[in-house]
mmCIF file of the C-alpha atoms, coordinates in Angstrom:
data_MODEL
# 
_entry.id   MODEL 
# 
loop_
_atom_site.group_PDB 
_atom_site.id 
_atom_site.type_symbol 
_atom_site.label_atom_id 
_atom_site.label_alt_id 
_atom_site.label_comp_id 
_atom_site.label_asym_id 
_atom_site.label_entity_id 
_atom_site.label_seq_id 
_atom_site.pdbx_PDB_ins_code 
_atom_site.Cartn_x 
_atom_site.Cartn_y 
_atom_site.Cartn_z 
_atom_site.occupancy 
_atom_site.B_iso_or_equiv 
_atom_site.pdbx_formal_charge 
_atom_site.auth_seq_id 
_atom_site.auth_comp_id 
_atom_site.auth_asym_id 
_atom_site.auth_atom_id 
_atom_site.pdbx_PDB_model_num 
ATOM 1   C CA . MET A 1 1   ? 110.184 -82.785  224.808 1.00 0.00 ? 1   MET A CA 1 
ATOM 2   C CA . ASN A 1 2   ? 108.120 -80.275  222.906 1.00 0.00 ? 2   ASN A CA 1 
ATOM 3   C CA . PHE A 1 3   ? 108.649 -80.393  219.590 1.00 0.00 ? 3   PHE A CA 1 
ATOM 4   C CA . LYS A 1 4   ? 109.026 -76.411  219.450 1.00 0.00 ? 4   LYS A CA 1 
ATOM 5   C CA . GLU A 1 5   ? 111.764 -76.831  222.115 1.00 0.00 ? 5   GLU A CA 1 
ATOM 6   C CA . GLY A 1 6   ? 115.178 -76.718  220.477 1.00 0.00 ? 6   GLY A CA 1 
ATOM 7   C CA . GLN A 1 7   ? 118.829 -77.344  221.980 1.00 0.00 ? 7   GLN A CA 1 
ATOM 8   C CA . GLN A 1 8   ? 119.331 -75.505  225.515 1.00 0.00 ? 8   GLN A CA 1 
ATOM 9   C CA . GLY A 1 9   ? 115.796 -75.185  226.032 1.00 0.00 ? 9   GLY A CA 1 
ATOM 10  C CA . LYS A 1 10  ? 115.636 -72.738  223.166 1.00 0.00 ? 10  LYS A CA 1 
ATOM 11  C CA . THR A 1 11  ? 111.751 -72.431  222.308 1.00 0.00 ? 11  THR A CA 1 
ATOM 12  C CA . TRP A 1 12  ? 110.932 -71.941  218.155 1.00 0.00 ? 12  TRP A CA 1 
ATOM 13  C CA . THR A 1 13  ? 108.309 -69.288  217.478 1.00 0.00 ? 13  THR A CA 1 
ATOM 14  C CA . ASP A 1 14  ? 105.276 -70.407  215.455 1.00 0.00 ? 14  ASP A CA 1 
ATOM 15  C CA . ASP A 1 15  ? 106.716 -68.485  212.002 1.00 0.00 ? 15  ASP A CA 1 
ATOM 16  C CA . GLU A 1 16  ? 110.209 -70.333  212.484 1.00 0.00 ? 16  GLU A CA 1 
ATOM 17  C CA . ASP A 1 17  ? 108.288 -73.981  213.070 1.00 0.00 ? 17  ASP A CA 1 
ATOM 18  C CA . LYS A 1 18  ? 106.095 -73.336  209.848 1.00 0.00 ? 18  LYS A CA 1 
ATOM 19  C CA . HIS A 1 19  ? 109.495 -72.177  208.127 1.00 0.00 ? 19  HIS A CA 1 
ATOM 20  C CA . ALA A 1 20  ? 111.013 -75.491  209.618 1.00 0.00 ? 20  ALA A CA 1 
ATOM 21  C CA . GLN A 1 21  ? 108.234 -77.797  207.969 1.00 0.00 ? 21  GLN A CA 1 
ATOM 22  C CA . GLN A 1 22  ? 108.133 -76.288  205.030 1.00 0.00 ? 22  GLN A CA 1 
ATOM 23  C CA . TYR A 1 23  ? 111.704 -76.837  205.040 1.00 0.00 ? 23  TYR A CA 1 
ATOM 24  C CA . ALA A 1 24  ? 111.494 -80.430  205.871 1.00 0.00 ? 24  ALA A CA 1 
ATOM 25  C CA . MET A 1 25  ? 109.119 -80.928  202.966 1.00 0.00 ? 25  MET A CA 1 
ATOM 26  C CA . GLN A 1 26  ? 111.337 -79.287  200.766 1.00 0.00 ? 26  GLN A CA 1 
ATOM 27  C CA . LEU A 1 27  ? 114.316 -81.779  201.478 1.00 0.00 ? 27  LEU A CA 1 
ATOM 28  C CA . VAL A 1 28  ? 111.355 -84.955  201.422 1.00 0.00 ? 28  VAL A CA 1 
ATOM 29  C CA . SER A 1 29  ? 110.872 -83.799  197.858 1.00 0.00 ? 29  SER A CA 1 
ATOM 30  C CA . SER A 1 30  ? 114.465 -82.610  196.634 1.00 0.00 ? 30  SER A CA 1 
ATOM 31  C CA . SER A 1 31  ? 115.132 -85.152  194.348 1.00 0.00 ? 31  SER A CA 1 
ATOM 32  C CA . VAL A 1 32  ? 112.054 -84.152  192.110 1.00 0.00 ? 32  VAL A CA 1 
ATOM 33  C CA . VAL A 1 33  ? 113.677 -80.979  190.731 1.00 0.00 ? 33  VAL A CA 1 
ATOM 34  C CA . PRO A 1 34  ? 116.760 -82.528  189.403 1.00 0.00 ? 34  PRO A CA 1 
ATOM 35  C CA . MET A 1 35  ? 114.451 -85.221  187.873 1.00 0.00 ? 35  MET A CA 1 
ATOM 36  C CA . VAL A 1 36  ? 112.156 -82.767  186.112 1.00 0.00 ? 36  VAL A CA 1 
ATOM 37  C CA . LEU A 1 37  ? 115.118 -80.729  184.865 1.00 0.00 ? 37  LEU A CA 1 
ATOM 38  C CA . LYS A 1 38  ? 116.370 -83.732  183.278 1.00 0.00 ? 38  LYS A CA 1 
ATOM 39  C CA . ALA A 1 39  ? 113.142 -84.625  181.668 1.00 0.00 ? 39  ALA A CA 1 
ATOM 40  C CA . SER A 1 40  ? 112.702 -81.468  180.252 1.00 0.00 ? 40  SER A CA 1 
ATOM 41  C CA . ILE A 1 41  ? 116.342 -81.159  179.212 1.00 0.00 ? 41  ILE A CA 1 
ATOM 42  C CA . GLU A 1 42  ? 115.631 -84.443  177.129 1.00 0.00 ? 42  GLU A CA 1 
ATOM 43  C CA . LEU A 1 43  ? 112.410 -83.053  175.583 1.00 0.00 ? 43  LEU A CA 1 
ATOM 44  C CA . GLY A 1 44  ? 114.581 -79.920  174.123 1.00 0.00 ? 44  GLY A CA 1 
ATOM 45  C CA . VAL A 1 45  ? 112.632 -77.479  175.919 1.00 0.00 ? 45  VAL A CA 1 
ATOM 46  C CA . PHE A 1 46  ? 115.329 -75.088  176.867 1.00 0.00 ? 46  PHE A CA 1 
ATOM 47  C CA . GLU A 1 47  ? 116.497 -75.183  173.066 1.00 0.00 ? 47  GLU A CA 1 
ATOM 48  C CA . ILE A 1 48  ? 112.972 -74.687  171.806 1.00 0.00 ? 48  ILE A CA 1 
ATOM 49  C CA . ILE A 1 49  ? 112.617 -71.561  173.639 1.00 0.00 ? 49  ILE A CA 1 
ATOM 50  C CA . GLN A 1 50  ? 115.839 -70.756  172.672 1.00 0.00 ? 50  GLN A CA 1 
ATOM 51  C CA . ARG A 1 51  ? 115.135 -70.792  169.022 1.00 0.00 ? 51  ARG A CA 1 
ATOM 52  C CA . ALA A 1 52  ? 112.326 -68.319  169.508 1.00 0.00 ? 52  ALA A CA 1 
ATOM 53  C CA . GLY A 1 53  ? 114.777 -65.395  170.117 1.00 0.00 ? 53  GLY A CA 1 
ATOM 54  C CA . PRO A 1 54  ? 116.315 -63.671  172.783 1.00 0.00 ? 54  PRO A CA 1 
ATOM 55  C CA . GLY A 1 55  ? 113.813 -63.001  175.737 1.00 0.00 ? 55  GLY A CA 1 
ATOM 56  C CA . ALA A 1 56  ? 111.216 -65.268  174.052 1.00 0.00 ? 56  ALA A CA 1 
ATOM 57  C CA . LEU A 1 57  ? 107.964 -66.488  175.997 1.00 0.00 ? 57  LEU A CA 1 
ATOM 58  C CA . LEU A 1 58  ? 106.149 -69.097  174.896 1.00 0.00 ? 58  LEU A CA 1 
ATOM 59  C CA . SER A 1 59  ? 103.288 -70.821  176.322 1.00 0.00 ? 59  SER A CA 1 
ATOM 60  C CA . PRO A 1 60  ? 103.051 -74.806  176.911 1.00 0.00 ? 60  PRO A CA 1 
ATOM 61  C CA . SER A 1 61  ? 101.159 -75.439  173.761 1.00 0.00 ? 61  SER A CA 1 
ATOM 62  C CA . GLN A 1 62  ? 103.543 -73.690  171.276 1.00 0.00 ? 62  GLN A CA 1 
ATOM 63  C CA . ILE A 1 63  ? 106.135 -75.506  173.376 1.00 0.00 ? 63  ILE A CA 1 
ATOM 64  C CA . ALA A 1 64  ? 104.606 -79.115  173.039 1.00 0.00 ? 64  ALA A CA 1 
ATOM 65  C CA . SER A 1 65  ? 103.903 -78.151  169.146 1.00 0.00 ? 65  SER A CA 1 
ATOM 66  C CA . GLN A 1 66  ? 107.654 -78.607  168.898 1.00 0.00 ? 66  GLN A CA 1 
ATOM 67  C CA . LEU A 1 67  ? 108.022 -81.629  170.458 1.00 0.00 ? 67  LEU A CA 1 
ATOM 68  C CA . PRO A 1 68  ? 109.637 -84.838  168.894 1.00 0.00 ? 68  PRO A CA 1 
ATOM 69  C CA . SER A 1 69  ? 106.873 -86.902  169.311 1.00 0.00 ? 69  SER A CA 1 
ATOM 70  C CA . GLN A 1 70  ? 102.845 -85.361  168.597 1.00 0.00 ? 70  GLN A CA 1 
ATOM 71  C CA . GLY A 1 71  ? 101.137 -88.393  170.287 1.00 0.00 ? 71  GLY A CA 1 
ATOM 72  C CA . ASN A 1 72  ? 99.647  -87.488  173.443 1.00 0.00 ? 72  ASN A CA 1 
ATOM 73  C CA . PRO A 1 73  ? 96.681  -84.628  172.976 1.00 0.00 ? 73  PRO A CA 1 
ATOM 74  C CA . LYS A 1 74  ? 97.279  -83.807  176.958 1.00 0.00 ? 74  LYS A CA 1 
ATOM 75  C CA . ALA A 1 75  ? 101.215 -83.144  176.313 1.00 0.00 ? 75  ALA A CA 1 
ATOM 76  C CA . PRO A 1 76  ? 100.772 -79.340  176.705 1.00 0.00 ? 76  PRO A CA 1 
ATOM 77  C CA . LEU A 1 77  ? 99.017  -79.797  180.200 1.00 0.00 ? 77  LEU A CA 1 
ATOM 78  C CA . PHE A 1 78  ? 101.735 -82.377  181.144 1.00 0.00 ? 78  PHE A CA 1 
ATOM 79  C CA . LEU A 1 79  ? 104.442 -79.980  180.414 1.00 0.00 ? 79  LEU A CA 1 
ATOM 80  C CA . ASP A 1 80  ? 103.034 -77.204  181.794 1.00 0.00 ? 80  ASP A CA 1 
ATOM 81  C CA . ARG A 1 81  ? 103.409 -78.944  185.524 1.00 0.00 ? 81  ARG A CA 1 
ATOM 82  C CA . LEU A 1 82  ? 107.076 -79.741  184.812 1.00 0.00 ? 82  LEU A CA 1 
ATOM 83  C CA . LEU A 1 83  ? 107.587 -75.985  183.559 1.00 0.00 ? 83  LEU A CA 1 
ATOM 84  C CA . ARG A 1 84  ? 105.549 -74.447  186.729 1.00 0.00 ? 84  ARG A CA 1 
ATOM 85  C CA . LEU A 1 85  ? 108.241 -76.450  188.992 1.00 0.00 ? 85  LEU A CA 1 
ATOM 86  C CA . LEU A 1 86  ? 111.202 -75.143  187.150 1.00 0.00 ? 86  LEU A CA 1 
ATOM 87  C CA . ALA A 1 87  ? 109.804 -71.303  187.428 1.00 0.00 ? 87  ALA A CA 1 
ATOM 88  C CA . SER A 1 88  ? 109.197 -71.790  190.845 1.00 0.00 ? 88  SER A CA 1 
ATOM 89  C CA . HIS A 1 89  ? 113.092 -72.677  191.504 1.00 0.00 ? 89  HIS A CA 1 
ATOM 90  C CA . SER A 1 90  ? 114.089 -69.788  189.041 1.00 0.00 ? 90  SER A CA 1 
ATOM 91  C CA . ILE A 1 91  ? 115.297 -71.865  186.194 1.00 0.00 ? 91  ILE A CA 1 
ATOM 92  C CA . LEU A 1 92  ? 112.508 -70.688  183.728 1.00 0.00 ? 92  LEU A CA 1 
ATOM 93  C CA . THR A 1 93  ? 110.801 -67.589  184.250 1.00 0.00 ? 93  THR A CA 1 
ATOM 94  C CA . PHE A 1 94  ? 107.201 -67.099  183.590 1.00 0.00 ? 94  PHE A CA 1 
ATOM 95  C CA . SER A 1 95  ? 104.474 -64.568  182.845 1.00 0.00 ? 95  SER A CA 1 
ATOM 96  C CA . LEU A 1 96  ? 101.034 -64.701  183.069 1.00 0.00 ? 96  LEU A CA 1 
ATOM 97  C CA . VAL A 1 97  ? 98.754  -63.095  179.935 1.00 0.00 ? 97  VAL A CA 1 
ATOM 98  C CA . THR A 1 98  ? 95.061  -62.982  179.385 1.00 0.00 ? 98  THR A CA 1 
ATOM 99  C CA . ASN A 1 99  ? 93.437  -64.575  175.987 1.00 0.00 ? 99  ASN A CA 1 
ATOM 100 C CA . HIS A 1 100 ? 91.456  -61.718  174.822 1.00 0.00 ? 100 HIS A CA 1 
ATOM 101 C CA . GLN A 1 101 ? 89.221  -64.182  172.626 1.00 0.00 ? 101 GLN A CA 1 
ATOM 102 C CA . ASP A 1 102 ? 88.400  -66.496  175.840 1.00 0.00 ? 102 ASP A CA 1 
ATOM 103 C CA . GLY A 1 103 ? 89.313  -64.948  178.744 1.00 0.00 ? 103 GLY A CA 1 
ATOM 104 C CA . GLN A 1 104 ? 91.707  -67.693  179.629 1.00 0.00 ? 104 GLN A CA 1 
ATOM 105 C CA . VAL A 1 105 ? 94.494  -66.869  181.465 1.00 0.00 ? 105 VAL A CA 1 
ATOM 106 C CA . ASP A 1 106 ? 97.727  -68.523  180.327 1.00 0.00 ? 106 ASP A CA 1 
ATOM 107 C CA . ARG A 1 107 ? 101.115 -69.154  181.371 1.00 0.00 ? 107 ARG A CA 1 
ATOM 108 C CA . LEU A 1 108 ? 104.364 -68.207  179.222 1.00 0.00 ? 108 LEU A CA 1 
ATOM 109 C CA . TYR A 1 109 ? 107.682 -69.372  179.921 1.00 0.00 ? 109 TYR A CA 1 
ATOM 110 C CA . GLY A 1 110 ? 111.080 -68.375  179.103 1.00 0.00 ? 110 GLY A CA 1 
ATOM 111 C CA . LEU A 1 111 ? 114.621 -69.044  179.995 1.00 0.00 ? 111 LEU A CA 1 
ATOM 112 C CA . ALA A 1 112 ? 116.078 -67.628  182.974 1.00 0.00 ? 112 ALA A CA 1 
ATOM 113 C CA . PRO A 1 113 ? 119.833 -66.777  183.383 1.00 0.00 ? 113 PRO A CA 1 
ATOM 114 C CA . VAL A 1 114 ? 121.023 -70.424  184.908 1.00 0.00 ? 114 VAL A CA 1 
ATOM 115 C CA . ALA A 1 115 ? 118.932 -72.010  181.909 1.00 0.00 ? 115 ALA A CA 1 
ATOM 116 C CA . LYS A 1 116 ? 121.954 -71.120  179.550 1.00 0.00 ? 116 LYS A CA 1 
ATOM 117 C CA . TYR A 1 117 ? 123.876 -73.946  181.442 1.00 0.00 ? 117 TYR A CA 1 
ATOM 118 C CA . PHE A 1 118 ? 121.614 -76.607  180.344 1.00 0.00 ? 118 PHE A CA 1 
ATOM 119 C CA . ILE A 1 119 ? 121.410 -75.935  176.814 1.00 0.00 ? 119 ILE A CA 1 
ATOM 120 C CA . ARG A 1 120 ? 123.610 -78.131  174.666 1.00 0.00 ? 120 ARG A CA 1 
ATOM 121 C CA . SER A 1 121 ? 125.781 -76.658  171.990 1.00 0.00 ? 121 SER A CA 1 
ATOM 122 C CA . ARG A 1 122 ? 128.126 -78.456  169.368 1.00 0.00 ? 122 ARG A CA 1 
ATOM 123 C CA . GLY A 1 123 ? 131.106 -76.339  171.082 1.00 0.00 ? 123 GLY A CA 1 
ATOM 124 C CA . GLY A 1 124 ? 130.064 -77.910  174.592 1.00 0.00 ? 124 GLY A CA 1 
ATOM 125 C CA . GLY A 1 125 ? 130.097 -76.212  177.860 1.00 0.00 ? 125 GLY A CA 1 
ATOM 126 C CA . SER A 1 126 ? 126.783 -77.372  178.743 1.00 0.00 ? 126 SER A CA 1 
ATOM 127 C CA . LEU A 1 127 ? 126.320 -78.884  182.574 1.00 0.00 ? 127 LEU A CA 1 
ATOM 128 C CA . SER A 1 128 ? 123.329 -81.406  180.914 1.00 0.00 ? 128 SER A CA 1 
ATOM 129 C CA . PRO A 1 129 ? 125.851 -84.237  180.424 1.00 0.00 ? 129 PRO A CA 1 
ATOM 130 C CA . TRP A 1 130 ? 126.699 -83.810  184.231 1.00 0.00 ? 130 TRP A CA 1 
ATOM 131 C CA . LEU A 1 131 ? 122.875 -83.777  185.388 1.00 0.00 ? 131 LEU A CA 1 
ATOM 132 C CA . ASP A 1 132 ? 122.617 -86.985  183.300 1.00 0.00 ? 132 ASP A CA 1 
ATOM 133 C CA . LEU A 1 133 ? 125.859 -88.546  184.974 1.00 0.00 ? 133 LEU A CA 1 
ATOM 134 C CA . TYR A 1 134 ? 124.314 -87.624  188.652 1.00 0.00 ? 134 TYR A CA 1 
ATOM 135 C CA . GLN A 1 135 ? 120.448 -88.511  187.617 1.00 0.00 ? 135 GLN A CA 1 
ATOM 136 C CA . HIS A 1 136 ? 121.496 -92.074  185.728 1.00 0.00 ? 136 HIS A CA 1 
ATOM 137 C CA . LYS A 1 137 ? 120.078 -94.979  187.256 1.00 0.00 ? 137 LYS A CA 1 
ATOM 138 C CA . VAL A 1 138 ? 123.865 -96.627  187.430 1.00 0.00 ? 138 VAL A CA 1 
ATOM 139 C CA . THR A 1 139 ? 124.827 -93.498  189.736 1.00 0.00 ? 139 THR A CA 1 
ATOM 140 C CA . ILE A 1 140 ? 121.436 -93.231  191.774 1.00 0.00 ? 140 ILE A CA 1 
ATOM 141 C CA . ASP A 1 141 ? 121.734 -97.182  192.723 1.00 0.00 ? 141 ASP A CA 1 
ATOM 142 C CA . SER A 1 142 ? 124.822 -96.556  194.284 1.00 0.00 ? 142 SER A CA 1 
ATOM 143 C CA . TRP A 1 143 ? 123.155 -93.722  196.877 1.00 0.00 ? 143 TRP A CA 1 
ATOM 144 C CA . TYR A 1 144 ? 121.221 -96.428  198.454 1.00 0.00 ? 144 TYR A CA 1 
ATOM 145 C CA . HIS A 1 145 ? 124.128 -98.152  199.801 1.00 0.00 ? 145 HIS A CA 1 
ATOM 146 C CA . LEU A 1 146 ? 125.604 -94.743  201.286 1.00 0.00 ? 146 LEU A CA 1 
ATOM 147 C CA . LYS A 1 147 ? 124.410 -96.150  204.938 1.00 0.00 ? 147 LYS A CA 1 
ATOM 148 C CA . ASP A 1 148 ? 126.714 -99.385  204.149 1.00 0.00 ? 148 ASP A CA 1 
ATOM 149 C CA . ALA A 1 149 ? 130.050 -97.125  203.772 1.00 0.00 ? 149 ALA A CA 1 
ATOM 150 C CA . VAL A 1 150 ? 129.347 -96.156  207.485 1.00 0.00 ? 150 VAL A CA 1 
ATOM 151 C CA . LEU A 1 151 ? 128.200 -99.682  209.084 1.00 0.00 ? 151 LEU A CA 1 
ATOM 152 C CA . GLU A 1 152 ? 130.516 -101.805 206.704 1.00 0.00 ? 152 GLU A CA 1 
ATOM 153 C CA . GLY A 1 153 ? 133.279 -99.587  205.444 1.00 0.00 ? 153 GLY A CA 1 
ATOM 154 C CA . ALA A 1 154 ? 131.808 -100.522 201.792 1.00 0.00 ? 154 ALA A CA 1 
ATOM 155 C CA . ASN A 1 155 ? 132.063 -98.850  198.904 1.00 0.00 ? 155 ASN A CA 1 
ATOM 156 C CA . PRO A 1 156 ? 128.399 -97.732  197.749 1.00 0.00 ? 156 PRO A CA 1 
ATOM 157 C CA . PHE A 1 157 ? 129.446 -98.263  193.937 1.00 0.00 ? 157 PHE A CA 1 
ATOM 158 C CA . ASN A 1 158 ? 131.008 -101.301 194.479 1.00 0.00 ? 158 ASN A CA 1 
ATOM 159 C CA . LYS A 1 159 ? 128.411 -102.651 196.594 1.00 0.00 ? 159 LYS A CA 1 
ATOM 160 C CA . ALA A 1 160 ? 125.716 -101.650 194.150 1.00 0.00 ? 160 ALA A CA 1 
ATOM 161 C CA . HIS A 1 161 ? 127.062 -102.776 191.057 1.00 0.00 ? 161 HIS A CA 1 
ATOM 162 C CA . GLY A 1 162 ? 129.912 -105.656 192.464 1.00 0.00 ? 162 GLY A CA 1 
ATOM 163 C CA . MET A 1 163 ? 132.555 -103.851 190.737 1.00 0.00 ? 163 MET A CA 1 
ATOM 164 C CA . SER A 1 164 ? 134.541 -100.568 191.112 1.00 0.00 ? 164 SER A CA 1 
ATOM 165 C CA . ALA A 1 165 ? 133.018 -97.478  188.725 1.00 0.00 ? 165 ALA A CA 1 
ATOM 166 C CA . VAL A 1 166 ? 136.409 -98.214  186.492 1.00 0.00 ? 166 VAL A CA 1 
ATOM 167 C CA . GLU A 1 167 ? 135.411 -101.919 185.453 1.00 0.00 ? 167 GLU A CA 1 
ATOM 168 C CA . TYR A 1 168 ? 131.865 -100.966 185.470 1.00 0.00 ? 168 TYR A CA 1 
ATOM 169 C CA . ILE A 1 169 ? 132.452 -98.225  182.870 1.00 0.00 ? 169 ILE A CA 1 
ATOM 170 C CA . SER A 1 170 ? 134.284 -100.682 180.593 1.00 0.00 ? 170 SER A CA 1 
ATOM 171 C CA . THR A 1 171 ? 131.290 -102.793 180.687 1.00 0.00 ? 171 THR A CA 1 
ATOM 172 C CA . ASP A 1 172 ? 128.533 -100.085 179.750 1.00 0.00 ? 172 ASP A CA 1 
ATOM 173 C CA . ALA A 1 173 ? 129.202 -98.084  176.481 1.00 0.00 ? 173 ALA A CA 1 
ATOM 174 C CA . ARG A 1 174 ? 126.018 -95.728  177.014 1.00 0.00 ? 174 ARG A CA 1 
ATOM 175 C CA . PHE A 1 175 ? 127.096 -95.011  180.359 1.00 0.00 ? 175 PHE A CA 1 
ATOM 176 C CA . GLU A 1 176 ? 130.679 -94.476  179.407 1.00 0.00 ? 176 GLU A CA 1 
ATOM 177 C CA . ASP A 1 177 ? 129.605 -91.957  177.069 1.00 0.00 ? 177 ASP A CA 1 
ATOM 178 C CA . ILE A 1 178 ? 127.908 -89.978  179.327 1.00 0.00 ? 178 ILE A CA 1 
ATOM 179 C CA . PHE A 1 179 ? 130.779 -90.348  181.726 1.00 0.00 ? 179 PHE A CA 1 
ATOM 180 C CA . LYS A 1 180 ? 133.217 -88.786  179.063 1.00 0.00 ? 180 LYS A CA 1 
ATOM 181 C CA . THR A 1 181 ? 130.881 -86.465  178.114 1.00 0.00 ? 181 THR A CA 1 
ATOM 182 C CA . SER A 1 182 ? 129.949 -84.917  181.090 1.00 0.00 ? 182 SER A CA 1 
ATOM 183 C CA . PHE A 1 183 ? 133.772 -84.181  181.861 1.00 0.00 ? 183 PHE A CA 1 
ATOM 184 C CA . ILE A 1 184 ? 134.292 -82.959  178.365 1.00 0.00 ? 184 ILE A CA 1 
ATOM 185 C CA . ASP A 1 185 ? 131.713 -80.188  178.664 1.00 0.00 ? 185 ASP A CA 1 
ATOM 186 C CA . TYR A 1 186 ? 132.421 -79.268  182.213 1.00 0.00 ? 186 TYR A CA 1 
ATOM 187 C CA . ASN A 1 187 ? 135.891 -78.975  181.361 1.00 0.00 ? 187 ASN A CA 1 
ATOM 188 C CA . LYS A 1 188 ? 134.853 -76.485  178.737 1.00 0.00 ? 188 LYS A CA 1 
ATOM 189 C CA . LEU A 1 189 ? 133.146 -74.123  181.383 1.00 0.00 ? 189 LEU A CA 1 
ATOM 190 C CA . PHE A 1 190 ? 135.726 -74.598  183.883 1.00 0.00 ? 190 PHE A CA 1 
ATOM 191 C CA . VAL A 1 191 ? 138.874 -73.899  181.737 1.00 0.00 ? 191 VAL A CA 1 
ATOM 192 C CA . GLU A 1 192 ? 137.084 -70.777  180.258 1.00 0.00 ? 192 GLU A CA 1 
ATOM 193 C CA . GLU A 1 193 ? 136.622 -69.021  183.472 1.00 0.00 ? 193 GLU A CA 1 
ATOM 194 C CA . MET A 1 194 ? 140.229 -70.125  184.860 1.00 0.00 ? 194 MET A CA 1 
ATOM 195 C CA . LEU A 1 195 ? 141.971 -68.696  181.793 1.00 0.00 ? 195 LEU A CA 1 
ATOM 196 C CA . LYS A 1 196 ? 139.827 -65.164  182.634 1.00 0.00 ? 196 LYS A CA 1 
ATOM 197 C CA . SER A 1 197 ? 142.051 -64.597  185.800 1.00 0.00 ? 197 SER A CA 1 
ATOM 198 C CA . TYR A 1 198 ? 144.703 -67.336  185.578 1.00 0.00 ? 198 TYR A CA 1 
ATOM 199 C CA . GLN A 1 199 ? 147.605 -66.197  183.090 1.00 0.00 ? 199 GLN A CA 1 
ATOM 200 C CA . GLY A 1 200 ? 149.920 -69.091  183.794 1.00 0.00 ? 200 GLY A CA 1 
ATOM 201 C CA . PHE A 1 201 ? 150.270 -70.660  180.563 1.00 0.00 ? 201 PHE A CA 1 
ATOM 202 C CA . ASP A 1 202 ? 151.302 -67.043  178.774 1.00 0.00 ? 202 ASP A CA 1 
ATOM 203 C CA . GLY A 1 203 ? 154.606 -67.691  176.987 1.00 0.00 ? 203 GLY A CA 1 
ATOM 204 C CA . LEU A 1 204 ? 154.260 -71.537  176.569 1.00 0.00 ? 204 LEU A CA 1 
ATOM 205 C CA . ASN A 1 205 ? 155.222 -73.046  173.438 1.00 0.00 ? 205 ASN A CA 1 
ATOM 206 C CA . VAL A 1 206 ? 153.968 -76.752  174.710 1.00 0.00 ? 206 VAL A CA 1 
ATOM 207 C CA . LEU A 1 207 ? 151.437 -78.209  176.777 1.00 0.00 ? 207 LEU A CA 1 
ATOM 208 C CA . VAL A 1 208 ? 151.065 -81.758  177.287 1.00 0.00 ? 208 VAL A CA 1 
ATOM 209 C CA . ASP A 1 209 ? 147.506 -82.958  178.816 1.00 0.00 ? 209 ASP A CA 1 
ATOM 210 C CA . VAL A 1 210 ? 148.644 -85.882  180.758 1.00 0.00 ? 210 VAL A CA 1 
ATOM 211 C CA . GLY A 1 211 ? 145.615 -88.798  181.295 1.00 0.00 ? 211 GLY A CA 1 
ATOM 212 C CA . GLY A 1 212 ? 143.330 -86.241  179.867 1.00 0.00 ? 212 GLY A CA 1 
ATOM 213 C CA . GLY A 1 213 ? 140.845 -88.377  178.153 1.00 0.00 ? 213 GLY A CA 1 
ATOM 214 C CA . ASN A 1 214 ? 140.627 -87.212  174.484 1.00 0.00 ? 214 ASN A CA 1 
ATOM 215 C CA . GLY A 1 215 ? 142.769 -84.427  174.986 1.00 0.00 ? 215 GLY A CA 1 
ATOM 216 C CA . PHE A 1 216 ? 139.647 -81.868  174.340 1.00 0.00 ? 216 PHE A CA 1 
ATOM 217 C CA . ILE A 1 217 ? 140.737 -79.764  177.140 1.00 0.00 ? 217 ILE A CA 1 
ATOM 218 C CA . LEU A 1 218 ? 143.842 -78.533  175.283 1.00 0.00 ? 218 LEU A CA 1 
ATOM 219 C CA . HIS A 1 219 ? 141.565 -77.058  172.756 1.00 0.00 ? 219 HIS A CA 1 
# 
């Protein structure tokens, strides 16, 4: 069958075929975005931009100068590659400015609306821990056994780690902390949005959180 022929003999146009090819490439590299986002969060990029003030735009060099370690002279160059990818997915904004001294065009980056959900705060409500959970090696290893769920009826997590998720959490203190923190922060976001429209708790004198971890959701 001709590659441009779809079901029921439909023929794709050149534009449709080009779009399909681009989409296929996007799917192949889809794991890159969350890993770049994770690295940027670990570097504290969003907090650095936030501290510069509302609507701030910073260059890679300005951001790199505030990183925890200053041992890599090429850090601004490598950082710019990460930031460009995030900007292409509307996670960051960017602006091009010309340096009047040398005529060089620099990129400046700012926070897009979605970025606020990845900024860690003492009050919680960040999705950064949730990203940590989904991109953690413990979780990723399970996906390599997804086909086993179809072929064997196996549980992918059990297949990868030789025990259930509940059992594993009790053996890995770091992963347990990530797991709990991700739900605490997510619940803060969820509850705040829910209470904007749900009035079912009005008038209650006692509210019990059963099986709710540390009870943070009640606050």
